[in-house]
N, C-alpha and C positions, 0 to 999 in steps of 0.2 A: 504494499501500500504506499502511495505517494504522498508528498506533504508540498506543501504550496510551492515552496521555496524550490522544488524540482522541475517546476513548471517554465517553459518560456515566457518571457518579458515584454508587455506592449508598454511602451515608455510613453504616456499620454501625458506627463508633466514634462515632455519637451516638445516645445512648439512646431518643430520640425515635423514630427511624428504625424500630426494631423494631416499634412500633404501628402504623405504616401502611406495612409492607413492601411488601405486596401493591401499593400503589399506587407506590411507589418504581418497583419490576420491570417493574410494565406501562408506565408510563412510559418507562423505561429501553427496554424492548423493542420499543415499537414505533416507534423510532427507529434502534436498532441490534440487530443479533444479539448483540452482547456490550457488557459496560461492565465498569468495575472498580469496586472497594472504596477507600475512603479510604486501606487499607494497600498497594494496589497490586496487590491479585490479580485477573486476570482472570476473569469469568464468562460464561459460554455462557449465554445465555437462551433461547432458542428450542426448542422439544421436538424439532424433526426434527434440529438439530445436537446436543442435548445427548445426545439416543437414538444418532446416528452416532457422535461422538466416542467414547461408553462401550463402542461395539462394533468401532471401527477397530481396526486393526492399527498404523496410524501413531501410536497413542498407548498410552502404558503408565500403571500403577498412579502416581500423583504422590505426594509425600510430604505427607500431610494434616495431619502434625502442625506441620511447618516451615511452612504456611500461617497458623498460629496464632504464628508468632514462635519456636517451642518447637523447639531444635536440638541437645538432650543430657538425660541422667538416665536415671532409673529407669524413669518413665512413657513417653518417648521409645523407649528400648532395647526394653520391652515390646513396646509398638505395632508395632515394626519386628520383631518376631518372630512376628505372627500374620499368618493367611492373608490379611487385608485388605490388607496392606502388601508382599506379594509379586505378582511377574510371572512367567507361566511360565519355565520347568519348575516351579520350585519352588512356585508356586500351584497348578498342576496337580495335583502331588502331593498337597499336603495338601487339595484339593477331595475327591481321591479319598478319603483316609483320613477325611475326617470328613461327607462328603456322606451316606453311608449311614446316619447316625444321626438324619437329618432327613427321612427319606423319608416319605410321607403315610402310608404303611402303618405305619411304626413310630411315627408318631404318632397314628394313629386309636384305639388305646385310650385316649390321653390326652383323648379329646375331651368325655366325661362328667366327666372331672376338671376341667377348665376351665369346663362350665357349672355346677357344683359351686362351684367358687371365685367365679365372677363373682355368683353370688346369693348366697352368704357376703359378698361385699364390698357388695353391693347392700343387704342385708338394712337395717342400721344407718343407710344412708342413708334409706330409705324411712322408718323408723321417726321419723326427727328432721325430714324433711320438706328435706333438701336434699341435695345430691350434693356429699358433701366427697372432694376428689381425692385427697388423703392416705390416704383409705380405701377409695376405690374404685381410681382408676387407678393407684395405688400399690402397692396389696397384690396387685391380680390378677399382674401380671407375678413379683413377688416370688415369690409360692406357686408359679407355675406352671412358672418355671424352676427352682426349689427341688425341689420334688415330681419334675420331668425328670430330675434330675441324682442324685435319691435322697438329698436332704438333709433331714433330719428337721425337721418344724414348728418344733419346738423351737429349732433350730439355726438358722433362716432369717433370724432379726430379727439373727444377726451380722453378717451382710456386706452390710445395708441401707444402712448409713451409708457405708461403703467404696465400695461401685460408685457412689453419687450423689460421691463425692468424686472418683474416677477419671474422673468424666463431665466433672470443672471443666477436667480437660487439655484437652478440646476448645471452651473457651469464648475468644472473643477476649478479651484483656488477661490471662490467666491468667500468660501468660511474663512480664509485666513486675513480677508479685509473688512476689518470692522465697519468703513465707511460705507463699503457698497451692502453689507449685510444690512446694516440701518436702512438703506434706499430700498432693500427689497422688501424690509418690513414693512416702511412706510407707503410701498406702493399697494400691498395687499391691505392696507389700512384705508387708504384713498379708497379703493375697490370696494370694500366693504362698505363704506358709506355709499357710493355710488350705485352699488345693488340695493341696498334696501331702500332708496330714492326710486329707484324704477319699480321695485315691487309695490310701492304704496301708489303709484303712477298706475300701475296695470290692476290692481285692487279697484281703485276710482272708474276705470275706463279699460274694461276689458277688451281684447282683441285678438286676431287669429295669430297669435305668437307663441313663442316658443314659453315666455314667463307665465304667460296667462294658462298655456297648458299645464305647466309645474304647480302653479296653483291651485287647479282644478285636479287632476290626477289622484287619484286612489287606490288603495288596494284594500278592499273591503273598508273597515274604519281607519286604517292608516293613512297617513299622507305626512308629505315633508314638513319639517318643522321649518321655523324662520329661518333659524342657523344655516340648517341644510340649504334650504333655498338660496340664501346668499354664499353659503362657500362654493356652491355646484355653477351660481350664475359667474363666480369669477373664474372657477375651473372651464366653464365654457369659453369665458372671452381671452383668457391665456391659451388654453389648448388649440380653440378653433383659430385661433391667430398664428402663434408663434409656429406650431408644428406645420401647418398646413402651409406657413409661408416658405417653409425650409424645403416642404415637398416641391413647390411649383418653382421655386429657385433651380433646385435638381434638375426638375423636368425641363425647365428652360436649357439648361446646361447640356443635359443630354440630345435633346432636339438639334441643339446647335453643333453636338461634337458628333453625331451621327445622320450624317444628311441623307444617307439612304434609308434609314428608316423614318425620318420625316417624310422623304419622297411617298413611302409606302403608305404613309397617314394621309397623307395631300390626295393621295389617289383614291384610298378607300377608308373616309373617317368612320367607317362602321368598326375600324380596331380601336378606337379611343381607348375603350374598357381594356383591352389586352395590354394598349400602351400604357395606361396609367398601371396596371397592375405591375408591369416590366420595370416602369420607371421605380416604382418603391421597392420592387427585389434588388435592381440592380445596385442599387446607392440608397439603402434605407435612411429616412430623415433622423430616426431615434437610433443612435448608437447601442444604448442596451435598456433592459428594465431588469429588476431585480426579483429573484425568488430566495426562499431559504428553507433549508429542509425542517421539517418538525422532530426530527430525531438525526442521530447521526447516520449518515448514509456511504456508503461505497459505489462510486459509480466510475466504470473505466479503471479500477483500481486507485482511484482519488479520494481521499478522507474529505467529505464536505460535512462540516461539525454541524452538528444542531443549532438552528437560530443564527449564523453567521450569512449573509447574503450572498447570494452567487448572482453576476450577472450574466444575463441571456444575450449574449450579443446580435442583434438582428441584422448588422451590418456584414459580420460574418458569414452568417447562416446562410444569407441571401447569395452569397456567392461560393457556397460548398458545392463542389463537384459531386461529391456523393450525395447530395441532396437532390441535384439536379443537373442533367446532361449540359455540357455546354454552359456552365453557370459562369463562364467569363465573359460571355458574349452577350451583348446587347440586341436581343431579338422581340420587336413589339409583334411578331407573330406568334407567339411563343403559346401553345395550347395548355399544354399540362405545367401552367405555373403553381408553385406552391409555396409562394413568398408567404412570410409572417410578418410583415413590417408594421401589424397592427397588434401584433401579441397573437395570442391563442388561449385557449381555455376559458376559465370563466372571466378574466381578466381581457376579454377581446374588447378592442376598444368601440365604445357606444357610440362616437361619430362616424365611424367609418362609412357608411355611405354617404354623407355631407364631404368628407375629404375627397372620397373617391369621384364623386359628381364636378366638384371644382378642379381636380386633375384631369379628368378626362375632357372637360370643355375648354380647359387651357391649352391641351397639348393639339387639340383639334385646332383652336382660333390659329393658334402659331403657327400650324402648318398650313391650313388652307387661306389664311390671309398674307400668306409670305410669300414670296417669289424663291427667297434663301436666306437661310440665316447661317451665322457662322461664330467663330470663337476668335475675340482680337487678343491674343496670349493666353497662357495658361491659368486656369480659373484658379483663384487662392480660397482654401477652405478657409473657415473662421476656427482657430485654435481653442481647444479647452471648452467646447460646447456640445453637450450631450444630445441636444437637439440640433443637427447640421444644417450649415448652411454656408455660404460664402461671405468673406471680407472685401475680395474683388471679383467681379465678374462682367465683363465686356461681352455682350453678344449684337453685333450688327446687324441690322434687318432690311432686306429689300421688301418692301410691299409689292402685292401682285397688282 
């Protein structure tokens, strides 16, 4: 039985690692099903293991925030009141009460709104001749989630900086910077106050929006408490913006990097669903999620101690050649895509249908409204971010 010190190391504390992350993960994955980060967190790397652990009753949801070195504060407490931090039966209850708000039936009327938002965001990019990620990938999820929650357009810019600050709580190194930690905590407090105001507005003036739906949602006599409503509005504002922004940035990069695949989509927009799935598999937005054993367990000869989080590396799992043939090839026609970028098991992402719809409409618009997409220089990944994106991405575009 091996110990973590015997494992290959992924040096996430070094900025250069983030530019060649796939190479580091591939090298480690070929010699071991596990690796460890330079901070000591053990990563499961292979598709079969990540999928199995996410679905196994031998593991429960781990303390994701603690894996970043953060063990207290407003941000920490908020996260541990959200559905993502709970295990059954509390998780099961929240999923029943929240899940009805994200069904395909409820989201179907929003599809045309998503198409309109995508095209509005793309218009200035086509006029100026390059895709500005802040105009495109940033604006789309901001508008979509704002509209879904029933927040007037003129108010939506009020929370965009706050949600981006909340995202800093999931970055490596934030726990070591007291001023940044305070800024993250303050952002949560401001969003808390803003969310309470939204709830009161919807009580006075209900509408066909998600907050009204959550206020009305019941499971028998059970319903969300006021605090649960507030916490999950913050959660949706953050998760519905930051993670989808990362996914749309990655989708834009891949459409520019692989023009042959973009041509296929341009000729056949019906490939939108498989294209979105392939984007999420090939470069997962979320680096990892955590699970911890409920008892000591041995897995491939590796001791995984009870209660110690294990990172399920979604970026690595998506490129595992044992999990999928030609995993290193970006192919939007892939028919047997076993990607797990939204997790697996009972913690499968509630907002998956919404995120997929945004990515599908974005890649179709990029392909069909452009004559050519390209990359100007090598994309520069943002370092130390568990929700991945770019600090520099230049995509020239020629309109059709």
